[in-house]
OpenMM code with the backbone's topology and positions (N, CA, C; nanometers):
from openmm import Vec3, app, unit

residues = "UNK UNK UNK UNK UNK UNK UNK UNK UNK UNK UNK UNK UNK UNK UNK UNK UNK UNK UNK UNK UNK UNK UNK UNK UNK UNK UNK UNK UNK UNK UNK UNK UNK UNK UNK UNK UNK UNK UNK UNK UNK UNK UNK UNK UNK UNK UNK UNK UNK UNK UNK UNK UNK UNK UNK UNK UNK UNK UNK UNK UNK UNK UNK UNK UNK UNK UNK UNK UNK UNK UNK UNK UNK UNK UNK UNK UNK UNK UNK UNK UNK UNK UNK UNK UNK UNK UNK UNK UNK UNK UNK UNK UNK UNK UNK UNK UNK UNK UNK UNK UNK UNK UNK UNK UNK UNK UNK UNK UNK UNK UNK UNK UNK UNK UNK UNK UNK UNK UNK UNK UNK UNK UNK UNK UNK UNK UNK UNK UNK UNK UNK UNK UNK UNK UNK UNK UNK UNK UNK UNK UNK UNK UNK UNK UNK UNK UNK UNK".split()
positions = [
    Vec3(3.0367, -10.4642, 5.4891),
    Vec3(2.9281, -10.4436, 5.5784),
    Vec3(2.9731, -10.3767, 5.7077),
    Vec3(3.0839, -10.4267, 5.7510),
    Vec3(3.1356, -10.3723, 5.8751),
    Vec3(3.1711, -10.2248, 5.8625),
    Vec3(3.2232, -10.1831, 5.7479),
    Vec3(3.2605, -10.0434, 5.7276),
    Vec3(3.1375, -9.9525, 5.7249),
    Vec3(3.0228, -10.0031, 5.6822),
    Vec3(2.9004, -9.9258, 5.6813),
    Vec3(2.8576, -9.8923, 5.8242),
    Vec3(2.8689, -9.9878, 5.9141),
    Vec3(2.8323, -9.9653, 6.0537),
    Vec3(2.9258, -9.8647, 6.1208),
    Vec3(3.0537, -9.8697, 6.0853),
    Vec3(3.1513, -9.7770, 6.1424),
    Vec3(3.1226, -9.6345, 6.0949),
    Vec3(3.0894, -9.6212, 5.9659),
    Vec3(3.0562, -9.4886, 5.9134),
    Vec3(2.9319, -9.4311, 5.9800),
    Vec3(2.8329, -9.5139, 5.9974),
    Vec3(2.7082, -9.4683, 6.0586),
    Vec3(2.7321, -9.4285, 6.2056),
    Vec3(2.8128, -9.5030, 6.2739),
    Vec3(2.8441, -9.4703, 6.4132),
    Vec3(2.9225, -9.3396, 6.4207),
    Vec3(3.0129, -9.3208, 6.3272),
    Vec3(3.0909, -9.1973, 6.3236),
    Vec3(3.0019, -9.0757, 6.2974),
    Vec3(2.9069, -9.0903, 6.2030),
    Vec3(2.8145, -8.9828, 6.1703),
    Vec3(2.7279, -8.9473, 6.2923),
    Vec3(2.6799, -9.0473, 6.3617),
    Vec3(2.5984, -9.0241, 6.4808),
    Vec3(2.6807, -8.9534, 6.5884),
    Vec3(2.8039, -8.9941, 6.6056),
    Vec3(2.8924, -8.9322, 6.7044),
    Vec3(2.9227, -8.7866, 6.6674),
    Vec3(2.9466, -8.7551, 6.5389),
    Vec3(2.9746, -8.6204, 6.4926),
    Vec3(2.8540, -8.5289, 6.5136),
    Vec3(2.7332, -8.5803, 6.4906),
    Vec3(2.6127, -8.4997, 6.5117),
    Vec3(2.5961, -8.4659, 6.6599),
    Vec3(2.6309, -8.5564, 6.7466),
    Vec3(2.6155, -8.5329, 6.8900),
    Vec3(2.7126, -8.4257, 6.9398),
    Vec3(2.8239, -8.4080, 6.8737),
    Vec3(2.9238, -8.3099, 6.9156),
    Vec3(2.8849, -8.1665, 6.8803),
    Vec3(2.8219, -8.1409, 6.7708),
    Vec3(2.7950, -8.0060, 6.7234),
    Vec3(2.6509, -7.9635, 6.7456),
    Vec3(2.6240, -7.8352, 6.7131),
    Vec3(2.4898, -7.7804, 6.7229),
    Vec3(2.4326, -7.7664, 6.5831),
    Vec3(2.3048, -7.7842, 6.5725),
    Vec3(2.2402, -7.7625, 6.4435),
    Vec3(2.2105, -7.6146, 6.4278),
    Vec3(2.1828, -7.5746, 6.3085),
    Vec3(2.1490, -7.4357, 6.2811),
    Vec3(2.0226, -7.3950, 6.3567),
    Vec3(1.9280, -7.4838, 6.3669),
    Vec3(1.8047, -7.4557, 6.4384),
    Vec3(1.8312, -7.4309, 6.5873),
    Vec3(1.9172, -7.5099, 6.6470),
    Vec3(1.9502, -7.4898, 6.7887),
    Vec3(2.0183, -7.3544, 6.8100),
    Vec3(2.1078, -7.3175, 6.7217),
    Vec3(2.1742, -7.1874, 6.7327),
    Vec3(2.0746, -7.0721, 6.7172),
    Vec3(1.9793, -7.0848, 6.6260),
    Vec3(1.8796, -6.9805, 6.6079),
    Vec3(1.7912, -6.9660, 6.7317),
    Vec3(1.7547, -7.0778, 6.7938),
    Vec3(1.6731, -7.0729, 6.9156),
    Vec3(1.7493, -6.9998, 7.0260),
    Vec3(1.8777, -7.0279, 7.0421),
    Vec3(1.9588, -6.9608, 7.1434),
    Vec3(1.9671, -6.8110, 7.1146),
    Vec3(1.9872, -6.7730, 6.9893),
    Vec3(1.9937, -6.6315, 6.9529),
    Vec3(1.8619, -6.5594, 6.9808),
    Vec3(1.7490, -6.6247, 6.9538),
    Vec3(1.6188, -6.5642, 6.9812),
    Vec3(1.6010, -6.5444, 7.1311),
    Vec3(1.6387, -6.6421, 7.2107),
    Vec3(1.6267, -6.6307, 7.3563),
    Vec3(1.7150, -6.5166, 7.4072),
    Vec3(1.8391, -6.5098, 7.3604),
    Vec3(1.9291, -6.4018, 7.4026),
    Vec3(1.8754, -6.2647, 7.3630),
    Vec3(1.8222, -6.2522, 7.2426),
    Vec3(1.7694, -6.1224, 7.2004),
    Vec3(1.6470, -6.0833, 7.2823),
    Vec3(1.5642, -6.1790, 7.3229),
    Vec3(1.4501, -6.1475, 7.4095),
    Vec3(1.4970, -6.0999, 7.5467),
    Vec3(1.5962, -6.1659, 7.6015),
    Vec3(1.6485, -6.1257, 7.7331),
    Vec3(1.7086, -5.9857, 7.7246),
    Vec3(1.7872, -5.9591, 7.6225),
    Vec3(1.8485, -5.8266, 7.6057),
    Vec3(1.7406, -5.7213, 7.5834),
    Vec3(1.6376, -5.7538, 7.5084),
    Vec3(1.5289, -5.6604, 7.4842),
    Vec3(1.4514, -5.6245, 7.6100),
    Vec3(1.4411, -5.7186, 7.7019),
    Vec3(1.3695, -5.6925, 7.8268),
    Vec3(1.4570, -5.6251, 7.9315),
    Vec3(1.5827, -5.6642, 7.9402),
    Vec3(1.6721, -5.6141, 8.0444),
    Vec3(1.7430, -5.4858, 8.0021),
    Vec3(1.7730, -5.4693, 7.8755),
    Vec3(1.8490, -5.3541, 7.8260),
    Vec3(1.7916, -5.2194, 7.8661),
    Vec3(1.6630, -5.1935, 7.8419),
    Vec3(1.6078, -5.0627, 7.8796),
    Vec3(1.6171, -5.0339, 8.0292),
    Vec3(1.6029, -5.1360, 8.1124),
    Vec3(1.6143, -5.1139, 8.2567),
    Vec3(1.7568, -5.0763, 8.2945),
    Vec3(1.8549, -5.1389, 8.2330),
    Vec3(1.9948, -5.1066, 8.2621),
    Vec3(2.0244, -4.9630, 8.2201),
    Vec3(1.9754, -4.9217, 8.1039),
    Vec3(1.9961, -4.7845, 8.0583),
    Vec3(1.9260, -4.6855, 8.1511),
    Vec3(1.8100, -4.7239, 8.2043),
    Vec3(1.7403, -4.6383, 8.3009),
    Vec3(1.8205, -4.6213, 8.4285),
    Vec3(1.8841, -4.7290, 8.4752),
    Vec3(1.9679, -4.7196, 8.5944),
    Vec3(2.0878, -4.6283, 8.5695),
    Vec3(2.1453, -4.6355, 8.4520),
    Vec3(2.2583, -4.5487, 8.4178),
    Vec3(2.2171, -4.4023, 8.4206),
    Vec3(2.1017, -4.3715, 8.3637),
    Vec3(2.0512, -4.2345, 8.3633),
    Vec3(2.0253, -4.1867, 8.5057),
    Vec3(1.9608, -4.2690, 8.5886),
    Vec3(1.9333, -4.2324, 8.7278),
    Vec3(2.0619, -4.2109, 8.8062),
    Vec3(2.1628, -4.2930, 8.7804),
    Vec3(2.2878, -4.2793, 8.8555),
    Vec3(2.3589, -4.1487, 8.8193),
    Vec3(2.3481, -4.1030, 8.6964),
    Vec3(2.4089, -3.9753, 8.6588),
    Vec3(2.3396, -3.8584, 8.7290),
    Vec3(2.2079, -3.8658, 8.7400),
    Vec3(2.1338, -3.7608, 8.8099),
    Vec3(2.1742, -3.7585, 8.9573),
    Vec3(2.1829, -3.8770, 9.0187),
    Vec3(2.2244, -3.8842, 9.1599),
    Vec3(2.3671, -3.8337, 9.1771),
    Vec3(2.4567, -3.8679, 9.0839),
    Vec3(2.5954, -3.8211, 9.0929),
    Vec3(2.6018, -3.6691, 9.0823),
    Vec3(2.5224, -3.6106, 8.9935),
    Vec3(2.5200, -3.4647, 8.9804),
    Vec3(2.4709, -3.4002, 9.1096),
    Vec3(2.3673, -3.4571, 9.1717),
    Vec3(2.3156, -3.4010, 9.2962),
    Vec3(2.4201, -3.4112, 9.4070),
    Vec3(2.4937, -3.5221, 9.4119),
    Vec3(2.5995, -3.5359, 9.5129),
    Vec3(2.7119, -3.4354, 9.4910),
    Vec3(2.7500, -3.4128, 9.3657),
    Vec3(2.8544, -3.3136, 9.3372),
    Vec3(2.8081, -3.1734, 9.3728),
    Vec3(2.6833, -3.1437, 9.3442),
    Vec3(2.6286, -3.0116, 9.3794),
    Vec3(2.6279, -2.9941, 9.5305),
    Vec3(2.5892, -3.0981, 9.6037),
    Vec3(2.5912, -3.0912, 9.7502),
    Vec3(2.7331, -3.0700, 9.8025),
    Vec3(2.8304, -3.1341, 9.7396),
    Vec3(2.9706, -3.1170, 9.7792),
    Vec3(3.0184, -2.9744, 9.7526),
    Vec3(2.9829, -2.9201, 9.6371),
    Vec3(3.0188, -2.7812, 9.6060),
    Vec3(2.9506, -2.6846, 9.7035),
    Vec3(2.8259, -2.7133, 9.7407),
    Vec3(2.7538, -2.6285, 9.8360),
    Vec3(2.8217, -2.6308, 9.9724),
    Vec3(2.8684, -2.7480, 10.0151),
    Vec3(2.9394, -2.7570, 10.1431),
    Vec3(3.0696, -2.6769, 10.1379),
    Vec3(3.1401, -2.6833, 10.0257),
    Vec3(3.2634, -2.6053, 10.0104),
    Vec3(3.2328, -2.4552, 10.0112),
    Vec3(3.1229, -2.4149, 9.9492),
    Vec3(3.0835, -2.2738, 9.9507),
    Vec3(3.0508, -2.2277, 10.0932),
    Vec3(2.9901, -2.3147, 10.1724),
    Vec3(2.9591, -2.2795, 10.3109),
    Vec3(3.0869, -2.2631, 10.3932),
    Vec3(3.1873, -2.3472, 10.3684),
    Vec3(3.3163, -2.3309, 10.4358),
    Vec3(3.3825, -2.1993, 10.3938),
    Vec3(3.3739, -2.1676, 10.2663),
    Vec3(3.4261, -2.0408, 10.2147),
    Vec3(3.3577, -1.9248, 10.2882),
    Vec3(3.2267, -1.9338, 10.3019),
    Vec3(3.1510, -1.8288, 10.3689),
    Vec3(3.1964, -1.8110, 10.5143),
    Vec3(3.2212, -1.9223, 10.5837),
    Vec3(3.2668, -1.9144, 10.7229),
    Vec3(3.4016, -1.8433, 10.7343),
    Vec3(3.4895, -1.8657, 10.6384),
    Vec3(3.6221, -1.8018, 10.6410),
    Vec3(3.6181, -1.6558, 10.5954),
    Vec3(3.5507, -1.6296, 10.4862),
    Vec3(3.5570, -1.4991, 10.4209),
    Vec3(3.4464, -1.4045, 10.4691),
    Vec3(3.3325, -1.4589, 10.5039),
    Vec3(3.2213, -1.3752, 10.5480),
    Vec3(3.1194, -1.3465, 10.4398),
    Vec3(3.1435, -1.3947, 10.3202),
    Vec3(3.0473, -1.3805, 10.2101),
    Vec3(3.0746, -1.4918, 10.1093),
    Vec3(2.9761, -1.5165, 10.0265),
    Vec3(2.9947, -1.6152, 9.9195),
    Vec3(3.0692, -1.5495, 9.8042),
    Vec3(3.1361, -1.6283, 9.7208),
    Vec3(3.2055, -1.5693, 9.6054),
    Vec3(3.1067, -1.4944, 9.5164),
    Vec3(3.1525, -1.3849, 9.4601),
    Vec3(3.0690, -1.3083, 9.3681),
    Vec3(3.0582, -1.3776, 9.2339),
    Vec3(2.9710, -1.3252, 9.1501),
    Vec3(2.9515, -1.3830, 9.0174),
    Vec3(3.0797, -1.3782, 8.9354),
    Vec3(3.1597, -1.2732, 8.9526),
    Vec3(3.2839, -1.2628, 8.8755),
    Vec3(3.3883, -1.3632, 8.9240),
    Vec3(3.3873, -1.3974, 9.0531),
    Vec3(3.4824, -1.4955, 9.1070),
    Vec3(3.4374, -1.6374, 9.0772),
    Vec3(3.3081, -1.6626, 9.0878),
    Vec3(3.2509, -1.7928, 9.0569),
    Vec3(3.3022, -1.9036, 9.1470),
    Vec3(3.2800, -2.0250, 9.1040),
    Vec3(3.3231, -2.1423, 9.1805),
    Vec3(3.4748, -2.1570, 9.1833),
    Vec3(3.5454, -2.0865, 9.0950),
    Vec3(3.6920, -2.0919, 9.0934),
    Vec3(3.7505, -2.0422, 9.2253),
    Vec3(3.6725, -1.9609, 9.2982),
    Vec3(3.7187, -1.9089, 9.4274),
    Vec3(3.7344, -2.0202, 9.5300),
    Vec3(3.6790, -2.1362, 9.5027),
    Vec3(3.6958, -2.2502, 9.5935),
    Vec3(3.8323, -2.3160, 9.5762),
    Vec3(3.8975, -2.2882, 9.4645),
    Vec3(4.0263, -2.3516, 9.4331),
    Vec3(4.1414, -2.2519, 9.4435),
    Vec3(4.1209, -2.1317, 9.3917),
    Vec3(4.2270, -2.0302, 9.3903),
    Vec3(4.1815, -1.9060, 9.4663),
    Vec3(4.2744, -1.8453, 9.5382),
    Vec3(4.2445, -1.7257, 9.6166),
    Vec3(4.2047, -1.6109, 9.5233),
    Vec3(4.0860, -1.5530, 9.5476),
    Vec3(4.0472, -1.4353, 9.4690),
    Vec3(4.1392, -1.3174, 9.5019),
    Vec3(4.1624, -1.2327, 9.4066),
    Vec3(4.2507, -1.1163, 9.4262),
    Vec3(4.1975, -1.0281, 9.5391),
    Vec3(4.2863, -0.9884, 9.6279),
    Vec3(4.2516, -0.8973, 9.7357),
    Vec3(4.1742, -0.9598, 9.8499),
    Vec3(4.1728, -1.0918, 9.8584),
    Vec3(4.0970, -1.1585, 9.9649),
    Vec3(4.1959, -1.2201, 10.0638),
    Vec3(4.2209, -1.1534, 10.1744),
    Vec3(4.3207, -1.1996, 10.2711),
    Vec3(4.2646, -1.3039, 10.3685),
    Vec3(4.1338, -1.3177, 10.3774),
    Vec3(4.0742, -1.4115, 10.4727),
    Vec3(4.0503, -1.5497, 10.4112),
    Vec3(4.0817, -1.5646, 10.2850),
    Vec3(4.0633, -1.6924, 10.2152),
    Vec3(4.1549, -1.7955, 10.2789),
    Vec3(4.1019, -1.9141, 10.3114),
    Vec3(4.1805, -2.0176, 10.3783),
    Vec3(4.1699, -2.1496, 10.3024),
    Vec3(4.1656, -2.1428, 10.1711),
    Vec3(4.1429, -2.2615, 10.0874),
    Vec3(4.2711, -2.3296, 10.0469),
    Vec3(4.2648, -2.4155, 9.9536),
    Vec3(4.1501, -2.4466, 9.8685),
    Vec3(4.0429, -2.5268, 9.9444),
    Vec3(3.9198, -2.5106, 9.9010),
    Vec3(3.8057, -2.5722, 9.9668),
    Vec3(3.7609, -2.7003, 9.8979),
    Vec3(3.8233, -2.7330, 9.7873),
    Vec3(3.7984, -2.8593, 9.7173),
    Vec3(3.9275, -2.9390, 9.7118),
    Vec3(3.9165, -3.0707, 9.7120),
    Vec3(4.0363, -3.1558, 9.7057),
    Vec3(4.0972, -3.1561, 9.5659),
    Vec3(4.0132, -3.1407, 9.4626),
    Vec3(4.0630, -3.1416, 9.3254),
    Vec3(4.1301, -3.0083, 9.2940),
    Vec3(4.2183, -3.0119, 9.1977),
    Vec3(4.2845, -2.8881, 9.1553),
    Vec3(4.2067, -2.8167, 9.0450),
    Vec3(4.1023, -2.8816, 8.9931),
    Vec3(4.0149, -2.8204, 8.8933),
    Vec3(3.8699, -2.8397, 8.9367),
    Vec3(3.7825, -2.7555, 8.8852),
    Vec3(3.6407, -2.7693, 8.9164),
    Vec3(3.5845, -2.8936, 8.8486),
    Vec3(3.5021, -2.9690, 8.9194),
    Vec3(3.4438, -3.0869, 8.8549),
    Vec3(3.3387, -3.0472, 8.7523),
    Vec3(3.3238, -3.1297, 8.6521),
    Vec3(3.2163, -3.1120, 8.5545),
    Vec3(3.1019, -3.2038, 8.5954),
    Vec3(2.9826, -3.1748, 8.5466),
    Vec3(2.8709, -3.2634, 8.5778),
    Vec3(2.8901, -3.3969, 8.5050),
    Vec3(2.8116, -3.4993, 8.5383),
    Vec3(2.8320, -3.6319, 8.4770),
    Vec3(2.8187, -3.6349, 8.3250),
    Vec3(2.7646, -3.5296, 8.2641),
    Vec3(2.7511, -3.5234, 8.1187),
    Vec3(2.8623, -3.4411, 8.0560),
    Vec3(2.9598, -3.3968, 8.1368),
    Vec3(3.0748, -3.3245, 8.0851),
    Vec3(3.0554, -3.1748, 8.0705),
    Vec3(2.9508, -3.1201, 8.1305),
    Vec3(2.9240, -2.9756, 8.1234),
    Vec3(2.9650, -2.9090, 8.2542),
    Vec3(3.0041, -2.7818, 8.2492),
    Vec3(3.0386, -2.7127, 8.3742),
    Vec3(2.9133, -2.6808, 8.4551),
    Vec3(2.9294, -2.6753, 8.5865),
    Vec3(2.8195, -2.6330, 8.6728),
    Vec3(2.8045, -2.4820, 8.6627),
    Vec3(2.6822, -2.4359, 8.6727),
    Vec3(2.6534, -2.2928, 8.6666),
    Vec3(2.6353, -2.2427, 8.8093),
    Vec3(2.7053, -2.1339, 8.8427),
    Vec3(2.6975, -2.0730, 8.9750),
    Vec3(2.6275, -1.9388, 8.9609),
    Vec3(2.5180, -1.9234, 9.0350),
    Vec3(2.4433, -1.7977, 9.0316),
    Vec3(2.4407, -1.7385, 9.1714),
    Vec3(2.4747, -1.6112, 9.1797),
    Vec3(2.4690, -1.5421, 9.3074),
    Vec3(2.4058, -1.4057, 9.2840),
    Vec3(2.2998, -1.3693, 9.3474),
    Vec3(2.2204, -1.4502, 9.4393),
    Vec3(2.1367, -1.5527, 9.3634),
    Vec3(2.0974, -1.6569, 9.4347),
    Vec3(2.0121, -1.7596, 9.3758),
    Vec3(1.8661, -1.7182, 9.3806),
    Vec3(1.7800, -1.7993, 9.3222),
    Vec3(1.6373, -1.7682, 9.3212),
    Vec3(1.5782, -1.7693, 9.4621),
    Vec3(1.6169, -1.8685, 9.5429),
    Vec3(1.5586, -1.8833, 9.6761),
    Vec3(1.6615, -1.8820, 9.7880),
    Vec3(1.7858, -1.8558, 9.7559),
    Vec3(1.8909, -1.8567, 9.8580),
    Vec3(2.0035, -1.7626, 9.8159),
    Vec3(2.1080, -1.7587, 9.8955),
    Vec3(2.2202, -1.6686, 9.8675),
    Vec3(2.2931, -1.7059, 9.7384),
    Vec3(2.2909, -1.8327, 9.7024),
    Vec3(2.3550, -1.8791, 9.5794),
    Vec3(2.2775, -1.9967, 9.5248),
    Vec3(2.3109, -2.0357, 9.4029),
    Vec3(2.2487, -2.1510, 9.3395),
    Vec3(2.3518, -2.2169, 9.2487),
    Vec3(2.3588, -2.3479, 9.2557),
    Vec3(2.4459, -2.4255, 9.1672),
    Vec3(2.3538, -2.5109, 9.0808),
    Vec3(2.3763, -2.5094, 8.9488),
    Vec3(2.2845, -2.5756, 8.8567),
    Vec3(2.3624, -2.6609, 8.7576),
    Vec3(2.3086, -2.7808, 8.7312),
    Vec3(2.3519, -2.8626, 8.6182),
    Vec3(2.2334, -2.8676, 8.5229),
    Vec3(2.2582, -2.8450, 8.3947),
    Vec3(2.1493, -2.8450, 8.2978),
    Vec3(2.1135, -2.9845, 8.2488),
    Vec3(2.1749, -3.0881, 8.3024),
    Vec3(2.1383, -3.2246, 8.2667),
    Vec3(2.2022, -3.2715, 8.1379),
    Vec3(2.1444, -3.3769, 8.0828),
    Vec3(2.2039, -3.4452, 7.9679),
    Vec3(2.2132, -3.3579, 7.8435),
    Vec3(2.1152, -3.2702, 7.8223),
    Vec3(2.1175, -3.1903, 7.7001),
    Vec3(2.1974, -3.0609, 7.7143),
    Vec3(2.2388, -3.0251, 7.8367),
    Vec3(2.3186, -2.9044, 7.8581),
    Vec3(2.2419, -2.7750, 7.8354),
    Vec3(2.1097, -2.7830, 7.8269),
    Vec3(2.0253, -2.6662, 7.8013),
    Vec3(1.9318, -2.6433, 7.9199),
    Vec3(1.8911, -2.5206, 7.9405),
    Vec3(1.7946, -2.4900, 8.0457),
    Vec3(1.6629, -2.5596, 8.0158),
    Vec3(1.5955, -2.6036, 8.1220),
    Vec3(1.4686, -2.6736, 8.1052),
    Vec3(1.4918, -2.8198, 8.0712),
    Vec3(1.3916, -2.8840, 8.0234),
    Vec3(1.4021, -3.0243, 7.9857),
    Vec3(1.3306, -3.1142, 8.0841),
    Vec3(1.3200, -3.2407, 8.0473),
    Vec3(1.2539, -3.3409, 8.1309),
    Vec3(1.3413, -3.4645, 8.1412),
    Vec3(1.3132, -3.5462, 8.2408),
    Vec3(1.3895, -3.6698, 8.2597),
    Vec3(1.5337, -3.6391, 8.2937),
    Vec3(1.6286, -3.7093, 8.2268),
    Vec3(1.7701, -3.6849, 8.2559),
    Vec3(1.8209, -3.5559, 8.1917),
    Vec3(1.7351, -3.4871, 8.1138),
    Vec3(1.7721, -3.3567, 8.0571),
    Vec3(1.7205, -3.2422, 8.1448),
    Vec3(1.6556, -3.2753, 8.2576),
    Vec3(1.6033, -3.1710, 8.3477),
    Vec3(1.7178, -3.1073, 8.4267),
    Vec3(1.6943, -2.9847, 8.4705),
    Vec3(1.7926, -2.9143, 8.5520),
    Vec3(1.8004, -2.9772, 8.6902),
    Vec3(1.9213, -2.9810, 8.7439),
    Vec3(1.9448, -3.0292, 8.8793),
    Vec3(2.0030, -2.9107, 8.9559),
    Vec3(1.9395, -2.8742, 9.0665),
    Vec3(1.9758, -2.7520, 9.1393),
    Vec3(2.0199, -2.7833, 9.2818),
    Vec3(2.0954, -2.6882, 9.3374),
    Vec3(2.1323, -2.7005, 9.4783),
    Vec3(2.0068, -2.6845, 9.5632),
    Vec3(2.0118, -2.7472, 9.6792),
    Vec3(1.8942, -2.7465, 9.7673),
    Vec3(1.8943, -2.6275, 9.8577),
] * unit.nanometer
topology = app.Topology()
chain = topology.addChain("A")
for resn in residues:
    res = topology.addResidue(resn, chain)
    for name in ("N", "CA", "C"):
        topology.addAtom(name, app.Element.getBySymbol(name[0]), res)
């Protein structure tokens, strides 16, 4: 008789230590609901941060181009491109660079090169990132990001 009580007490103690399958399923459902609600917002923040980073890089390149202009008296031509901010263009004695801290041109947050157009549509030059898809046009994070 005594051994029956010990077994029953042991069984009760073992059940208290572990989780039932139902409890684990409830936890998994709760976690999946939280991830389903929070996940899209986190991905949206990531997309927005890439757009902001591209705009900051474009602004930095524009500031370097303005310094180049102050030294040389003109913006780099289409054939020289943004590389003129890092390496002295041939035959340019007034160049006082490099105008960027990096030894290579930065890529946009999606890994694509920035496009330099001279003259620009509304200014002396234009710097463009084609966004996530790397193509002209697009919407959302695939939209073009331009110098101001």
